[in-house]
N, C-alpha and C positions, 0 to 999 in steps of 0.2 A: 490759489495752492500756491500750499507748503513746500518749501525749501529741506530737503531731509539730508541731516548732516551726518558725515560718519565719521566715528569713532576708529581711532585705529591702537590697537591693543599691539603691546608692545611690556613683549615678557623680561620677568629680572634676568639680569643675568645674576649668577653666584658666584664667588670664588668657589675654591674646592675647600676651604676652609670657612664657607659661612653652612655650606653645603651641609660637612657633617654638622656643622652646629645642629640646623635646620634637623636635622634627620637623628641625630642624639636624641634634641628633644621627641621626635613625633614616636620615638621605638621608649620613652624611658615610659609615655604616660597609657602606653598598653602594649602588653608583646603583638609582638608584631613576624608574619613570614619575610623569608627570600625575597617572593615574587613579589607582596606590598611596598614593602621597600623597593626594590629592582622598577614599581610603577610609578612607584612618589616621586623615582628619581629621574625617567621620562619626564612626568610632569611635572616638572618643578626648570625643566631644560640642561641639564647638568650632561657636560661635554661626555660623549661616550665614553671614555678615555680613562675617563677619572671617577665614574660611577665602580668599579671593581676594587678599586684604591678604597675609597670612603666604605665599601662592604666590608672591606676586608678590616681597615682599620674598628668597625662596628662592631666586628666581630671578635678583635681583640682584648674589645673594653667590657665585653658579657654588654651590648646594647641588644645585638643579634644572639638569638639562642633559639634553634630549630625544638629540640625536643623540648624545653621549656614554652616556646609555643606550642609545642601540641598538647601537651599537658595542658594546661590552663583551659586551652579552647576545650579540648575532651571534658573539662571538670567543667567549664562554663555552660557549654551547650546541652548536659546534662541535666546541669541546675537547675539552668532558670527555662528553655528549652523542651526539658523533657524528651528527649531524640534518643534517640536505639544507637547500638553503638554499630550497624550500618551504617545510618545515613551518620553518624560522625565518620566514621573510616572515610565514606565515598567524600565529603564534605574536605579533608586531610588531603587525601591523594589529588581533587580537582587543585589543594594551594600548592600543591608539589612536593607536602610532604614528604622522607623517606620513612621505606615499609618499618623497622630497627622502631623512627618514632612514632609510628605509628602506635607498632606494639606497645611501648614504651604511655603512650597516654589509654589506650582503651584500658589501661592496668591502672588506671587514675580511677577505675566508675568499680566503685565495692557492688558485691554480689547480691547483696542482698537488698542495695538505694532501691537495685536495678529493676531485681523483683517486686520490691512496691511500689515503684514508678509503674509497672509496665500494667500489674493492676489495678494502679491509681485511674491509670486510661481509659482499661477495660470500661472501669465501669463506671468513669466521666463519662463514656461514649454512652454507653449501655445505655444511661436515664438521657440521655439525649436523643433516643431511637425511638423516634415512634413509629414503632410497626407491630401486627398482632402477629404477625408469623413467626414463631421464634430462629429459624434458619436462615432469614433474611438478618435480622439484625443480627446474628455473630456475622454474618457474612460483611455487613457496613461496618461494627466494630472491628473484625480484624484488616481491615482494607482500608480503615483512616492508622491505625496501629501500626499496620504495616508502613505505609506514608511515612510515618516517625522514623522508621530503621530501627527497629526492635524485629527480631529470628521470628520466621513462623515454624520450624523446633518448640520454639521452646514458648509463645503464643496460645499457637492452640491447644493445648492439655488445657492455659490458665481459665481460656475461655470457655472450654467445656464446661469447664469446675465451676467458676462463676455464672453462668449464665444458664445452668438447668435450672429446673423448675424443680 
C-alpha cells in the first residue's frame, strides 16, 4: 500500500509595491477592465485595504482605462470573431462597463464594415445549410446570425435579398 503525500500550497505574499508592479505588467500586456483587475488582485491574495489604492495608482498612471478597454474589446471581437453589436454590448455589460463607454465602443465599428460582415456571415452559413426547403434554410441562417449578436431589423431584409431564388 502506497502512502499519500500531501502537498501544502503556500500562497505568495505580495507587498503593495510588488503587487502594483505585477498589475502594471498585467495591464500593459493587454487592455483590462476593472473587474478583471479586481479578480486578479483577489487571486493574488492582496489585502483588501490595498486593492483600491493599487487600482487608483493604475488609473493615475493610465495602465487601466475603461473606455480604452471597451473600444479595443469591441474592435477585436468584431474583426476577429465577427460578433454583432448586441453581443458586444451584452459582453461589455457583463464586465460592468458603463453605458457611456459601451456607446463609444460601438461607434468604433464602421457601418460599411458591419454590413459587409453581416452579408459574409449570411452567405457563408447559407452555403453550409443543406436543406431543400428555402424557408427552413432562412430560419437556420437567421438563428445563427442572431446568436452572433446582429440586429433582427437589419438581418431579415438582407436574408430575403440574398437568399431569394
